[in-house]
C-alpha positions as CSV (number, residue, x, y, z in Angstrom):
1,M,-38.3,-13.1,40.0
2,S,-37.5,-16.7,41.1
3,K,-35.1,-19.1,39.4
4,S,-36.5,-22.0,37.5
5,T,-36.1,-25.4,39.1
6,D,-36.6,-27.2,35.8
7,P,-33.5,-29.5,35.3
8,V,-34.1,-29.7,31.6
9,S,-32.3,-26.9,29.7
10,P,-34.0,-24.9,27.0
11,E,-31.5,-26.4,24.5
12,V,-32.6,-30.0,25.4
13,R,-36.3,-29.0,25.1
14,N,-35.7,-27.4,21.7
15,R,-33.9,-30.5,20.4
16,A,-36.7,-32.8,21.7
17,K,-39.3,-30.5,20.0
18,T,-37.4,-30.6,16.7
19,A,-37.1,-34.4,16.8
20,R,-40.9,-34.7,17.5
21,E,-41.7,-32.4,14.6
22,Q,-39.4,-34.3,12.3
23,L,-41.1,-37.6,13.2
24,K,-44.7,-36.2,12.9
25,G,-46.6,-38.0,10.2
26,H,-43.9,-40.8,9.7
27,P,-45.3,-44.3,9.6
28,S,-44.8,-46.6,12.5
29,I,-42.5,-49.6,12.3
30,D,-45.3,-52.0,11.9
31,R,-46.4,-50.1,8.8
32,L,-43.0,-50.2,7.3
33,L,-42.2,-53.9,7.8
34,T,-44.1,-57.0,7.1
35,P,-44.8,-59.3,10.1
36,D,-42.0,-61.6,9.0
37,E,-39.5,-58.7,8.5
38,L,-40.5,-57.4,11.9
39,A,-39.9,-60.8,13.6
40,E,-36.4,-61.0,12.0
41,A,-35.5,-57.3,12.5
42,S,-34.2,-57.2,16.0
43,P,-36.4,-59.1,18.5
44,F,-34.4,-57.9,21.5
45,Y,-34.6,-54.3,20.5
46,L,-38.4,-54.5,19.9
47,T,-38.9,-56.3,23.2
48,L,-36.9,-53.5,24.9
49,R,-39.0,-50.9,23.2
50,T,-42.2,-52.6,24.4
51,F,-40.9,-52.8,27.9
52,V,-39.8,-49.2,28.0
53,G,-43.1,-48.2,26.6
54,E,-44.8,-49.9,29.5
55,L,-42.6,-48.1,32.0
56,R,-43.3,-44.8,30.3
57,A,-47.1,-45.5,30.4
58,V,-46.9,-46.2,34.2
59,R,-44.9,-43.0,34.6
60,Q,-47.4,-41.0,32.8
61,E,-50.4,-42.6,34.5
62,S,-48.7,-41.8,37.9
63,G,-48.4,-38.2,36.8
64,L,-44.6,-38.3,37.1
65,T,-42.4,-36.1,35.0
66,L,-39.0,-37.2,33.7
67,A,-37.5,-34.7,36.1
68,E,-39.2,-36.4,39.0
69,V,-38.0,-39.8,37.9
70,A,-34.5,-38.4,37.4
71,S,-34.6,-37.1,41.0
72,R,-35.7,-40.5,42.3
73,T,-33.1,-42.5,40.3
74,G,-30.1,-40.2,40.2
75,L,-30.1,-40.6,36.4
76,A,-29.9,-37.6,34.1
77,V,-33.2,-36.4,32.5
78,E,-31.5,-36.7,29.1
79,T,-30.7,-40.3,29.8
80,L,-34.3,-41.1,30.7
81,S,-35.5,-39.2,27.6
82,R,-33.2,-41.1,25.4
83,L,-34.4,-44.3,26.9
84,E,-38.0,-43.5,26.3
85,T,-37.5,-42.3,22.8
86,G,-35.4,-45.3,21.7
87,A,-32.2,-43.4,21.3
88,L,-30.6,-45.3,24.2
89,V,-30.6,-48.8,22.6
90,N,-28.6,-50.8,25.1
91,P,-29.5,-49.6,28.6
92,T,-28.1,-51.5,31.6
93,W,-30.2,-53.6,33.9
94,Q,-29.3,-51.1,36.6
95,T,-30.8,-48.3,34.6
96,L,-34.0,-50.2,33.8
97,G,-34.3,-51.3,37.5
98,K,-33.9,-47.8,38.8
99,Y,-36.5,-46.5,36.4
100,A,-38.9,-49.3,37.3
101,A,-38.5,-48.7,41.0
102,A,-38.9,-45.0,40.6
103,V,-42.4,-45.5,39.1
104,G,-43.4,-48.2,41.6
105,C,-42.7,-51.3,39.5
106,R,-40.1,-54.0,39.5
107,I,-38.5,-55.9,36.6
108,R,-39.1,-59.6,36.2
109,L,-37.1,-61.6,33.7
110,Q,-38.4,-64.9,32.6
111,V,-37.8,-67.5,29.9
112,E,-40.6,-68.4,27.5
113,R,-40.4,-71.4,25.2
114,P,-41.7,-70.9,21.7
115,E,-44.9,-72.7,20.9
C-alpha cells in the first residue's frame, strides 16, 4: 500500500467540510445588506473578496488544486484555503502575488476616480 501524497490532513478536510455544511443555505451578503449598506460596509474587504474570487476561478479553470498552488508558491494549503474562503482578511501583497503567479496571472493595482 502506498503512502498518500495529499498535503491536506484529514482533520483540515473535516473542518472545511463542516464549515461548508454550516454555510449551506445561508443567504449571500448581497441578500443581507441593502446596496447602501454594502457600499459602506467595508469596500476594501469586498474588493479583496472579488479579487480572490477571480484568482480562485482562474485556478479552477486551469484545473489546479490548492495543493498544486501551494507547491508552486511555497505557501501552506491551509493559508490558501483561508484566503479563498475569506478567513484570511488581510493577506500581504506578496501572498497575493505568489498566488496570482502560480495560476498564470499578475496583479495590477490602479487608481480609479469616482464618477
